[in-house]
N, C-alpha and C positions, 0 to 999 in steps of 0.2 A: 501429565494428563491434560488434555485440552477440553475446554468447555464447548458444548454444542452451540452452534450459531443459531440465533433466533431469526425469524423472518425479517425483522427490522435490521439486524446486523447484516444479513445477506443483501438486503436492498442497499444499505450504505456501502457495502463492499463493491457492489456492481457500479454504483455511482462513482466511486473512487477509480475503479478500473476504466470507466469511460473517460473520466477527466484526465487520466494519465496514460492512456493508450499510445498516443503519439510520442510522448516522452519515453515511454518504455521501449517502443520500437526504435527510437533514435539513439537512446543512451544505454539501455540495459538489455538489449535483445539476446545477448550471449549469456545472461544470468539464468541459472537453473532455478525454477520456482521451488519454494519450500523453505521453511526455517527463517522466514523474514528476509531472505536475500534480495528479493525485488524491492521491497520497501527500503532496505539499507542502500541499495544501488541508487534509487531515486533520491534518497536523502543526501547521498554523497555528491550528487549533481545538482544540489539545490539552486545554485546560481544560474543554471542553464534550463530550468524547468519553465514550461508555459505557465501563465497565471492560473488557469483552472487547476492544473495539477498541483502547483505550489499551495493553493488554497485547500486542496483536498488532502494533502499529506497529513496534517494534524488529525483529521478524521480517521485516516488509515491507521495511524499510530494508536489512536484511542480504541479502535476496533481490535487491533492486535492485543493491546493491553487487557481489554475486557474479555477477550476470548482465552486469556491465559497463556498467550504465546510469547509474551515478552520475558526475556531472561531477567532474573532478579539478582 
């Protein structure tokens, strides 16, 4: 069961998407969204990420964790 995203969480998610759009297009465009696959792909390419995306990834992980999406 997933938690409903708050407006603040949605805003944070949009900021992360903006920060990582170029990296997603360059490194993970073949990844099907859902289940944390995009986040996992970006994390697997950590050494190749632009600075804004690398700085945003911890926020993305925190959002996923707080939304109940992280496997335990």
